[in-house]
C-alpha positions as CSV (number, residue, x, y, z in Angstrom):
1,M,-123.3,52.8,-184.2
2,Q,-120.5,52.5,-181.9
3,L,-121.6,52.7,-178.4
4,D,-120.3,55.5,-176.3
5,D,-119.3,54.4,-172.5
6,V,-120.4,57.9,-170.9
7,K,-123.3,58.8,-173.4
8,I,-124.9,55.2,-171.7
9,S,-123.8,56.7,-168.4
10,R,-125.0,60.2,-168.8
11,A,-128.6,58.2,-169.9
12,I,-129.0,56.1,-167.2
13,I,-127.9,59.3,-164.6
14,E,-130.4,61.9,-166.2
15,S,-133.0,59.3,-166.6
16,F,-132.7,58.0,-162.8
17,K,-132.8,61.9,-161.5
18,E,-136.1,62.9,-163.3
19,K,-137.9,59.6,-161.8
20,L,-136.1,60.2,-158.4
21,V,-137.0,63.8,-158.4
22,D,-140.6,63.1,-159.5
23,A,-141.0,60.7,-156.3
24,L,-140.1,63.4,-154.0
25,D,-143.7,64.8,-153.7
26,V,-146.1,61.8,-154.1
27,D,-150.0,60.4,-152.9
28,V,-148.6,57.7,-151.3
29,A,-145.1,56.4,-150.3
30,I,-145.0,52.9,-149.6
31,A,-141.8,51.5,-147.8
32,G,-141.1,47.8,-148.8
33,A,-141.9,46.1,-151.8
34,G,-143.0,43.2,-150.9
35,P,-146.3,41.9,-152.2
36,A,-148.2,43.5,-150.0
37,G,-146.5,46.8,-150.5
38,M,-146.5,46.3,-154.6
39,V,-150.1,44.9,-154.0
40,C,-151.2,47.8,-152.6
41,G,-148.9,50.4,-155.2
42,Y,-151.0,48.7,-157.8
43,Y,-154.7,49.1,-156.8
44,L,-153.8,53.1,-155.8
45,A,-151.8,53.5,-158.8
46,R,-154.5,52.1,-161.4
47,A,-156.8,54.6,-159.9
48,G,-154.8,57.5,-160.7
49,R,-153.0,57.9,-157.6
50,K,-149.1,59.0,-157.4
51,V,-147.3,56.1,-156.0
52,A,-143.9,55.6,-154.8
53,I,-142.4,52.1,-153.2
54,F,-139.0,52.0,-151.6
55,E,-137.1,49.0,-150.8
56,R,-134.0,48.5,-148.9
57,K,-132.9,45.6,-150.6
58,L,-131.8,45.1,-154.2
59,S,-134.8,42.9,-155.5
60,P,-138.4,43.8,-154.9
61,G,-140.5,40.3,-153.7
62,G,-139.7,40.3,-149.8
63,G,-140.0,36.7,-148.7
64,M,-142.2,35.5,-151.5
65,W,-139.4,34.5,-153.3
66,G,-138.3,31.9,-151.7
67,G,-141.5,30.3,-151.0
68,G,-141.3,27.9,-147.8
69,I,-138.0,26.6,-146.8
70,M,-136.4,27.8,-150.0
71,F,-139.2,25.3,-152.1
72,N,-140.4,28.3,-154.4
73,E,-143.9,27.5,-154.2
74,I,-147.0,29.3,-152.1
75,V,-150.0,28.1,-151.0
76,V,-152.9,30.7,-151.6
77,Q,-156.2,30.5,-149.9
78,E,-159.4,30.4,-151.8
79,K,-160.4,33.7,-150.9
80,A,-157.0,35.4,-152.5
81,K,-156.9,33.2,-155.6
82,I,-159.2,36.1,-156.8
83,I,-156.0,38.1,-156.8
84,L,-153.9,35.7,-158.5
85,D,-156.7,35.6,-161.0
86,E,-156.6,39.6,-161.7
87,F,-152.4,39.7,-162.0
88,G,-152.7,36.6,-164.3
89,I,-150.5,34.6,-162.1
90,R,-151.2,30.9,-162.7
91,S,-152.3,28.6,-159.8
92,R,-153.5,25.2,-159.4
93,L,-155.6,23.0,-156.8
94,Y,-154.3,21.2,-154.4
95,E,-157.0,20.5,-152.3
96,K,-159.9,22.4,-151.7
97,G,-159.3,25.9,-150.2
98,Y,-155.6,25.4,-151.1
99,Y,-153.9,26.5,-154.0
100,L,-150.4,26.4,-155.0
101,A,-148.5,29.2,-157.0
102,D,-145.0,29.2,-157.9
103,S,-143.5,32.0,-156.3
104,I,-140.8,33.3,-158.6
105,E,-143.7,33.9,-161.2
106,S,-146.2,35.0,-158.3
107,V,-143.5,38.3,-157.6
108,S,-142.2,39.2,-161.2
109,T,-145.7,39.2,-162.4
110,I,-146.6,41.6,-159.2
111,C,-143.8,44.1,-159.2
112,S,-144.2,43.9,-163.1
113,R,-148.0,44.9,-163.0
114,A,-147.3,47.4,-160.2
115,V,-145.0,49.2,-162.3
116,K,-146.9,48.9,-165.5
117,A,-149.8,50.6,-163.3
118,G,-147.9,53.4,-162.6
119,A,-146.3,52.5,-159.6
120,R,-142.5,53.7,-159.0
121,I,-140.7,51.1,-157.4
122,F,-136.8,52.7,-155.8
123,N,-134.7,49.5,-155.0
124,L,-131.7,49.8,-152.9
125,L,-133.3,52.8,-150.9
126,S,-134.3,52.6,-147.2
127,A,-136.3,54.9,-145.1
128,E,-134.2,55.8,-142.1
129,D,-136.8,58.0,-140.8
130,V,-139.9,59.7,-141.1
131,M,-140.8,63.4,-141.9
132,I,-143.6,64.8,-139.4
133,R,-145.4,67.6,-139.6
134,R,-148.5,68.9,-136.9
135,R,-148.2,65.7,-135.4
136,R,-148.7,63.5,-138.6
137,I,-146.6,61.7,-140.7
138,C,-146.3,63.4,-144.0
139,G,-143.3,61.7,-145.9
140,L,-139.6,59.4,-145.3
141,V,-136.5,60.2,-144.6
142,L,-134.0,58.3,-147.2
143,N,-130.8,57.1,-147.4
144,W,-128.8,54.4,-149.8
145,T,-128.9,51.1,-148.2
146,A,-125.3,51.0,-148.7
147,V,-124.6,53.8,-146.5
148,E,-126.3,52.0,-144.0
149,I,-124.6,48.8,-144.8
150,A,-121.1,50.4,-145.0
151,N,-121.9,52.6,-141.2
152,L,-121.0,56.0,-143.4
153,H,-122.1,59.4,-142.0
154,V,-124.2,60.8,-145.2
155,D,-126.8,62.6,-145.0
156,P,-130.0,61.1,-145.9
157,I,-132.6,63.1,-148.6
158,S,-136.7,63.6,-147.2
159,M,-140.0,63.1,-149.7
160,R,-143.5,64.0,-148.9
161,A,-146.4,61.7,-149.0
162,R,-149.9,62.5,-148.2
163,F,-150.1,59.5,-146.4
164,V,-147.0,56.8,-145.9
165,I,-147.4,52.8,-146.0
166,D,-144.9,51.0,-143.5
167,A,-145.3,47.2,-145.4
168,T,-141.4,46.6,-144.1
169,G,-142.7,43.0,-142.9
170,H,-141.9,41.3,-139.9
171,A,-139.4,44.4,-138.8
172,A,-142.2,47.4,-139.1
173,E,-139.4,49.9,-139.5
174,V,-141.3,52.9,-140.2
175,V,-143.4,52.5,-137.1
176,R,-140.5,51.7,-134.5
177,I,-138.9,54.9,-135.9
178,V,-142.6,56.8,-135.0
179,E,-142.7,55.0,-131.9
180,K,-139.1,55.7,-131.0
181,K,-139.1,59.2,-132.0
182,S,-142.4,60.7,-132.4
183,G,-144.0,61.0,-129.3
184,L,-147.6,59.6,-130.7
185,K,-149.6,57.2,-129.1
186,L,-149.9,54.3,-131.7
187,K,-153.6,53.0,-132.0
188,T,-153.1,49.8,-130.9
189,K,-154.4,48.4,-127.5
190,T,-151.2,49.4,-125.6
191,G,-150.4,52.3,-127.6
192,R,-147.2,50.9,-128.7
193,L,-145.7,48.4,-131.3
194,M,-147.2,45.3,-129.7
195,G,-144.4,42.6,-131.6
196,E,-145.4,39.3,-133.1
197,K,-146.8,36.2,-131.8
198,S,-145.7,32.7,-133.0
199,M,-146.9,31.2,-136.3
200,W,-150.6,30.4,-136.5
201,A,-151.4,30.4,-140.1
202,Q,-155.1,30.3,-139.8
203,I,-155.2,33.2,-136.7
204,G,-152.7,35.1,-138.6
205,E,-154.2,35.4,-142.1
206,E,-157.7,36.7,-140.2
207,A,-155.7,39.2,-138.4
208,I,-153.5,40.5,-141.4
209,V,-156.4,42.2,-142.8
210,R,-157.9,43.5,-139.7
211,N,-154.6,44.8,-138.5
212,S,-154.3,46.4,-142.4
213,K,-155.0,50.3,-141.2
214,E,-153.8,53.5,-139.9
215,V,-151.8,52.9,-136.7
216,A,-150.6,56.8,-136.4
217,P,-152.1,59.7,-138.3
218,G,-150.9,59.9,-141.9
219,L,-149.4,56.3,-141.5
220,Y,-150.8,52.8,-142.3
221,T,-149.8,49.3,-141.8
222,C,-149.4,46.9,-144.4
223,G,-148.9,43.1,-144.7
224,M,-146.7,40.9,-142.2
225,C,-145.6,44.6,-140.7
226,A,-149.5,44.6,-139.2
227,N,-149.4,41.7,-137.5
228,A,-146.2,42.8,-135.9
229,V,-147.8,46.0,-134.6
230,F,-151.0,44.9,-133.8
231,G,-150.0,42.1,-131.8
232,G,-151.1,38.7,-134.5
233,P,-149.5,35.6,-135.4
234,R,-147.0,35.1,-138.5
235,M,-148.3,32.8,-141.0
236,G,-145.6,31.3,-142.6
237,P,-145.4,30.1,-146.3
238,V,-149.0,30.8,-146.7
239,F,-149.9,34.5,-148.9
240,G,-153.4,34.9,-149.7
241,G,-153.5,37.2,-146.8
242,M,-150.5,39.3,-147.8
243,L,-152.6,39.8,-151.0
244,L,-155.9,40.6,-149.1
245,S,-153.9,43.1,-147.2
246,G,-152.2,45.5,-149.8
247,K,-155.8,45.3,-151.8
248,K,-157.5,46.8,-148.4
249,V,-155.0,49.4,-147.6
250,A,-155.8,50.8,-150.9
251,A,-159.1,50.3,-150.6
252,D,-159.1,52.1,-147.7
253,L,-157.4,55.1,-148.7
254,L,-159.8,55.7,-151.8
255,K,-162.4,55.8,-149.6
256,R,-160.8,58.6,-147.7
257,W,-159.9,60.4,-150.8
258,K,-163.8,60.1,-151.8
259,K,-164.8,61.7,-148.6
260,S,-162.3,64.5,-149.0
């Protein structure tokens, strides 16, 4: 068989078009395909919800790829090891309560399991705005990351979601947009984005799960974004809280669906 260059191009364009069109109306839209966002997407998709994850970078995984100072090992505490086990990620005991895992295996496995569960991950797409109707966040406004980098004047597209999750990490990009443009008071102590405090692993890991919750009508925080929004410390290269955060937000949303 001879390969036809145009046929290869047509296959990619037609397939991606169908995938993107299908993602324009979903149950949950997640901005950011770091470990927290992908774990959240996995649990939601596994429960039968339609999930689209939009990642601005070429590769999903956030900061987990680099472990600590580019040493590709991560630490996970006892409480979160059950998630590594569920995903089939190998870990080993370092000392009591401290488990090590290979960051490359961890990221690639979480990404694969999320996609196989049914979550759609779109890379190189940035959330540059939100859709708000009746004072509720109900979707994202998307553009290619390359458009943003090149500072081109190219209009974006919109997609609708019953719930939106900001999993964009330290930057808390979606919450910042809502704070700046919506006029809505955030569900923080100050009513505004509070900012991230200095690194303190113990307090940060506890806070990240507690802070993974609804911050504005229809909008949830997840992962490091949660502490950036609600004023918790950063945690450094310990990733158990990230995994537990994603699982918690998924569980909270599934409970809301049960009650509705």
